[in-house]
C-alpha positions as CSV (number, residue, x, y, z in Angstrom):
1,X,132.9,-99.7,71.2
2,X,135.2,-99.0,67.7
3,X,133.6,-97.5,65.2
4,X,133.7,-100.7,62.9
5,X,132.4,-102.9,65.4
6,X,129.3,-101.0,66.1
7,X,129.0,-100.8,61.6
8,X,129.2,-104.4,61.4
9,X,126.5,-106.6,60.3
10,X,126.4,-108.9,63.8
11,X,124.6,-107.5,67.1
12,X,126.4,-107.9,70.3
13,X,123.7,-108.3,73.2
14,X,123.8,-106.4,76.1
15,X,123.8,-107.2,80.3
16,X,120.5,-109.3,80.7
17,X,118.8,-109.5,76.8
18,X,119.6,-113.7,76.3
19,X,117.9,-115.0,79.2
20,X,114.5,-112.6,77.8
21,X,114.7,-114.2,74.6
22,X,114.9,-117.5,76.3
23,X,112.8,-117.1,77.9
24,X,110.4,-115.5,74.9
25,X,112.4,-118.3,72.1
26,X,110.5,-120.8,75.2
27,X,107.0,-119.5,75.8
28,X,106.4,-119.1,71.9
29,X,107.8,-122.6,70.5
30,X,107.0,-124.9,73.7
31,X,109.8,-127.2,74.3
32,X,113.3,-127.1,73.2
33,X,116.8,-128.3,73.2
34,X,120.2,-126.2,73.8
35,X,121.0,-126.0,70.2
36,X,116.9,-125.6,68.8
37,X,116.6,-122.3,70.8
38,X,119.6,-121.2,69.9
39,X,119.1,-121.1,65.7
40,X,115.4,-119.8,66.7
41,X,117.0,-117.1,68.1
42,X,119.8,-116.5,65.1
43,X,116.4,-116.6,62.6
44,X,114.4,-113.8,64.3
45,X,117.6,-112.0,64.4
46,X,118.0,-111.8,60.8
47,X,121.3,-114.0,61.6
48,X,122.6,-110.4,63.2
49,X,122.6,-112.2,66.7
50,X,125.3,-116.3,66.3
51,X,124.9,-117.6,70.1
52,X,127.3,-120.5,70.5
53,X,127.3,-123.2,72.6
54,X,128.7,-121.6,76.2
55,X,126.7,-118.5,75.7
56,X,123.1,-120.4,75.1
57,X,124.4,-122.7,77.7
58,X,125.4,-120.3,80.8
59,X,121.8,-118.8,79.8
60,X,120.3,-121.8,80.2
61,X,122.1,-122.8,83.4
62,X,121.3,-119.5,85.3
63,X,117.1,-120.1,84.1
64,X,116.9,-122.9,85.5
65,X,119.1,-122.1,88.9
66,X,116.3,-118.7,89.2
67,X,113.5,-121.5,88.2
68,X,112.0,-120.1,85.2
69,X,113.2,-123.2,82.8
70,X,113.2,-127.1,83.6
71,X,114.2,-129.1,81.8
72,X,113.8,-132.8,81.4
73,X,115.5,-135.5,79.0
74,X,114.2,-136.7,75.3
75,X,115.1,-137.3,71.4
76,X,115.7,-134.8,69.8
77,X,114.5,-134.5,65.7
78,X,118.0,-136.4,65.0
79,X,117.0,-139.4,67.0
80,X,119.9,-138.0,69.3
81,X,119.2,-137.6,73.6
82,X,119.0,-134.1,74.4
83,X,118.1,-131.7,76.9
84,X,115.1,-129.7,76.4
85,X,113.5,-126.8,78.2
86,X,110.4,-125.2,78.7
87,X,109.5,-122.2,80.6
88,X,108.0,-122.9,83.9
89,X,104.9,-121.1,85.8
90,X,107.9,-118.5,87.1
91,X,109.7,-118.2,84.1
92,X,106.5,-116.8,82.4
93,X,105.8,-114.2,85.0
94,X,109.3,-112.8,84.5
95,X,109.0,-112.5,80.3
96,X,105.5,-110.6,80.7
97,X,107.7,-108.4,83.3
98,X,110.5,-108.2,81.1
99,X,108.3,-107.5,78.0
100,X,107.0,-104.4,80.0
101,X,110.1,-103.2,80.5
102,X,111.4,-103.7,76.7
103,X,108.4,-102.2,75.4
104,X,109.0,-99.4,77.9
105,X,112.4,-99.3,76.7
106,X,112.2,-99.3,73.3
107,X,109.6,-96.4,73.7
108,X,112.1,-94.5,75.5
109,X,114.9,-95.0,72.6
110,X,112.2,-94.2,70.3
111,X,111.5,-91.1,71.2
112,X,115.6,-90.4,71.5
113,X,116.0,-91.1,68.4
114,X,113.1,-89.1,66.6
115,X,114.8,-86.1,68.4
116,X,115.3,-83.0,66.1
117,X,117.6,-80.4,67.3
118,X,116.7,-77.8,69.0
119,X,118.4,-75.1,66.1
120,X,120.5,-74.1,69.4
121,X,118.2,-70.6,70.5
122,X,115.5,-70.8,73.2
123,X,112.7,-70.2,70.4
124,X,109.8,-69.4,73.8
């Protein structure tokens, strides 16, 4: 990946991270429609992530097929018909698993980035 893209303000999502973010958003906020979920993720990321409708809805379909979220029709805050999504028990269990994994990975990455150059020689 070119350095210009990596050093920019927007972040590219690693595979599987969006599903975990959606589950976390629903676990925290309760039932939400797709647009609300996307905006919340953008807000929490400090707008480092921008999600288009196709991206968020692909994740919602995937999560629903896995039984990790449920959906029902309702009325949005703008008085429009919208599908509202909620995390299921299976989804909460998956989120708990994902949380442990990502915390471990973040800890390891923190250790890796904290490494100091060894100076090139054997110090023993």
